[in-house]
N, C-alpha and C positions, 0 to 999 in steps of 0.2 A: 486332434481335432474335436471341438465341442459339438459333435453331431447328435449324440444320444439325447441330450436334453432338448435340443431343437426339434428332433423328430417326435418326442413325446408331447411337446407343447403344440405342435401344428394342429392336431385334431381339435384342440380347444381354441387356439388363438385365431385361426382363420375363420371359423364360424362366428366367433365373437366380433371380429372385424367386419365381417359381411353383414351381420344383423345390425350393428350400430351404424354402419355407413348407409345401409338401406333406409334406416330411420331418418338420418340426416337428409338424404335425397328426397324422401317423402315430404319432409318439412320445407325444404327450399323450393320444391316444385309445387308446394301448397296442396298436396293431396290431403295432408293434415295441417292444420294451422297451429303453429307454436304460439303459446300465450305471450302477450306483450306486444311492443311495437314490431312492425314488419321489418325484419333485419335484411330482407332481400332488396329493399328499395335502393340501397347504395349501388347495387349492380344494375338494376333495371332503369334507374333514373340517372344517378351521378356518373357511374362508369360508362353507361351508354352515351351520355352527352360528351364525356371526354373522348370516347371512341370516335365520335363523329368529327371532333376537332382534330384529333391526332392523325386521322387518316388523310387529312388535307396537307400534312407535312409540317405542322407547327404545334407547339404546346398550348394548352388553354391559359394564355397569359392574362385573360380578364377574369379568371376564376380563382379567388384566393383560397378555395378549398383544395386546389392542386398544390400539394405540399410534399412532393416526392421527387427523388433523384431521377435523372433522365431515362434510365433503363426501365423504370416503372411503366413507361409507354408500351413496352413489349408485352407486359402482363395485361394491360388494358386492351391492347390490340389482339391478343391471343385468340379470342373467340372467332376471329376470321379464319382460323385453321379448321373450323367445323362449319363450313358454309351452309350446310343443310339444316342448321338449327338457328332458332331465334337467339339474339345476343345473350340474354340472361341464361337461357338453357345451356348454351355452349359454354358459358363461363362456369356454371355449376359442374358440368361434366369434366372440365379441365381441372377444377379444384379437386374433384373426386380422384382424378388420375394422379394429381400431385400427392394426395394422401396415400394412394396405393404405392407410388414410387418410394415414399419414405418407408413404408412397411417392408417393401422388397429389400431396400438398402439395409435396414436394421436386421432383417432375418439373415441376409447374406453375411453381414459382419458378425452376427452371433455365432456363426459356425467356425470362426477362427480360434486359434489357441488363446486362452486368457479372456475370451469373450463369453457372453451369455445372451439368451433371448429375453432376459428381463427388460432390456431396452425396448424391444418390440411390444412387450406387454404394456409398458408405460405409454407408448404411442396409441395402442389400441384402446386403452382405458381413458387416457387423458383427453383426447380429441372430442369424443361425444359428451364429456362433462361440460364442454363449452357451448353445446347446442348448435343450432344451424348457422350461427354467425361464422363458424369456421369456413363453410363453403360459400359464404356471401362476402368474403373479402379476399384480396389476393395474397394475404400473408401466408397462407398455407403453401403457395408456390415459392415464396421467398424461403420459407422454412425448409422446403425440399432441397433447395440449392445449398443452404447452410449445412444440413445434415450430410449431404454428399461431400461437401468440403471437409468437414471434420473427420468423416470416415476415410477420406483419402489420406489425411494426416501425415505422419512421418514417412510413410511408404512412397507417397507421391507428392512431394512438397510443391512442385510446380503446379500440379493440378489443384492442390489445396489452395494455394495463393490465388490462382486465377478465379476459382469459384468463389472464394471469400470476397475478392474485389468485385466480381460481377454481382454478388449478392448485395454488397454495399451500394452499388449503383442502382439496385432495385429498391432498397429501403434502409440504407445507412448502417443499421445495427450489425449486420454480418461482418463489418470491419473488425469487431471485437473478437472474431474467431482467431485473429492473428496474435492475440495477447501472448500466448506461450509458444509461438512459432520461433524456432531457433535456427532453422536452415535459411541461409541467404537466398537460396533458390525460391523459397516461398515468398519472401518479401519482394524479390526482383520480379517474379511472375505477377504478383499483385500490382506492383507499380506499373508494369507494362500494360496490364489489362485495363487499369483505370485510365491511363493516358490514351490508349487506343480507343476504347469504347466511349469515354467521355468526349474525346476529340471528335469522333465521328458524329455524335449527337450534336455537339456544338456547331459543327459545320453544316450538318444536314437539316437541323430543325431549330428555328429561332426560339429563344426562351428556355433553353435546356436547364439553366440554373436559377430560374426565377423562384423556384421553391425555397431557396435560402431566405429570401425576404419574407415570404409568407410564413415560414416557420418562426422567424424572429418575432413576429407580431402576435403570436398566439398567447392566450391567457391561461387561466387555471381551469381545467376541465373538471366537471362535477364528480368524477370517479377517482381523481388523483389523491395522493396522500395529503397534499397541501389543501385540497378542497375541504377536508374535514374541519379545518378552522372555520370556514364560512358556514358549513352545515350546522355547526354548533352555534356560531355567532348569530344566525338568523333567529334563534330562540331568545336572544338577548338584545334585540332591537337593531341589529345590523340592517342597513337600508339598501343594500345592493340588490341585484336581480340575477335571474338565471335566463340566459338567452342562447339561441343557436348562433354561434360565432366561429368563423373560420372552420366550418364543417363539423363542429362538435358542440355539445351543450356545455357552456362555460359560465362561471361566475363573473359578473361585471359590477364594478362599483368601488367604494373606498377600500383601500388596503390590498386590492387584488394584485396590483403591480408589485408590491412589497413581497407578498407570498410567492408570486411567480419568480421574482428575483432570488428569493431564498431557495426555491426548488432548483434553480440553475446553479446556485452556489453549492447545494448538496451534491448535484451531479458532478460539479468540478472537484469537490472533495473526494468523491468516489473514484474519479479518474486519477486523482493524486494517489490514493491508496493503491490502485492497480499499478501505477508506475513504480511506487515504492516496492510493491510485491515483486514486480518483474526484475528490479535491481537486486533484491535480496534473495530471490529464489535460487536454489542450487540443485535440488533434487527434481529431475524431470523424468517422469515415467510415461508409459504409453497412453495413460488416461489423463495426463496433466493438461493437455491441450483442450480436451473437452470440458474438464472441470473448470479451467480458467475461463473459457468462453461462457459457461453457464453462470459463473459468478459475475462476470462482467456485464452480461445482459440482465441478470437479476438487479444489479446496482443501477443500471441505466433505466430499467423499467420502473423500479420502486421509487426512484427520486424524480422521475419525469413529471412535467406539468400536466401530462396527459397519460392516463392508463386506460386505454380503450380495451374492450374485451378481447379483440383479436391479438393484442400483444401477448396474451397468455399462450397463444399457439407457438410463439417463438420459444418460450420457456419449456413447453412440453416437448418440442423437438430436441432441444439441447439436453433436457433431462433424460430423454430416451437414449441419446448417444452416451451420456455419462454412465447410466446403469447398464449399458451394453458391455462395459468393462467390469470384470469381477472385482478388480482392486479399487474401484472408485469409492470414495468416502462420502459421496453426495446422497446417500440413501435417505436420510432424514429430511434434508432440504427438498429433495424431490417429492417426498410424501407431503410436505407442507404446500408445495406448489400445486399438487393435484387437489388437495383440499381447497386451496384458493380458487382453482378452476371451477369447482362445484359451487362455491359461494358466488363466483362471478356470474354464472348463468342465472342465479337467483336475482342478483341486482340488475343484470341486463341479459335478456330483455324482460324476464318474468315480472319483476317488481320495480322496473325503472321509474315508474311514476312516483313511487315512494322515495326514491333517491332524489329525483328532481324537486320534490316538495320538502325535502329534508325532515321528513317525519321520523319518529323513533325507529320504525322498521328499516327505513332507508339508511339512517345513520348507523344502526347496528350492523347491517350487512357490510357497509363500507369499512367500519372499524375492524370487523372480523377479517374481511378479505385483505385489506391493506396491512393489518397486523400480521397475518400469515406471511405475506410477502416480505415484510420487514424482518420477521424472525427467520425466515428461510435465507434471506440475504446475509444476515449476521452469522448464522451457523455455517453457511456455505463458505463465506470468506474465512472464517476461523478454521474450517477443515482444510481449505486450500493452503492457508499459511502454515499450519502445522505439518502438512504433508510435504511441503517443498522448501521451507525456510529452516535451516538447521539452527538449533539452539546454541547460544554462546557457550563455548567450552568453559567449564569451571576452572578457577585458578588452581594451580598445583598446590598440594598440601604444604610443601616447603615454603612456597611464596606466601601463603596465608600465615604460617607461623612467623616468618620474618616480619610481615607487616604488623602482626600483633606485638611482637617484641619491640619494634620501633615505636609503636604507639605507647606501650607501657613505659619505655625509656624516656620518651618526650614528656610524659605526664609526671 
């Protein structure tokens, strides 16, 4: 049992978690004001408005900013579990509890053979690097479900499949947790969960799948990889504009549709690579499921038309699970993701005005952050391939000599 390292880490790890999370709570409760735009307005205004609609038994069909699968309604309605608190305050407390749940899961897993508490340290350090945005979005709740699913892993495939499917109904991306699942039980459990939960929502609440149309119509968000084209083009006479569109700040104007289509094509290519990897992979170890999920979500995030700051929470959670395994080869990509988290809080919310105006500081921040994500994606995919796909066996020496002899005879 890997208990000695865990015990030695606790006197440092728990205070570090407590201090950093206290700071996040002070920021979201506005005891101290974090520089830049108010990141809590999504909860106090947008989430709160959705809450009022959802509690009537229908989805917000007239609001194109509702772009989430049906189970997201549970996250938006969850503050009702704390009736003594105002909506935003209750949400922040629940986000804090989801953060705590992830820490407990990682610490518990770190005590098993072949595991380590490095993963818990990744979570403790990575979350505060993103600033108060973590507690002002429901992504930390989704990440808690995803971490629980991965840690269930091979020991409890049915639980893993059900949690991954439920996470996908919260925010789609946890479906990628099943990339390396080999047990039929996991896939069967996931399928049953999707059918039952989605079916219940479809029957009970009108508009459960309207989000599919709203997502289709999104453009190129200013923080995405493709947006760098327009940030630079604005300095050379591009006459488009930056507007709040479909709930995010996006570029609108000439060539935006082409760049958005290119981003979708890149995402398609990434999924094609993942499919090829799944067909070619032969060596599966205890950490392969977590490593594959990390690579898949990295690809999905990096190539997306939108890279919102809260997306980085997903990567930190999956990175923490990966490094919870001693044998994982994701150390360098995880370090790059943590560096990208720090740059992310600089570009949003701290200096978001520079990003929106496409000035040199804003462009530099995006080039660095997105460059780190691209590099992390390439290195993580390379490490996963090398660890799981066997190299072609070299031709026997006798066969090589025979081929050489035939070649010389024919010449």
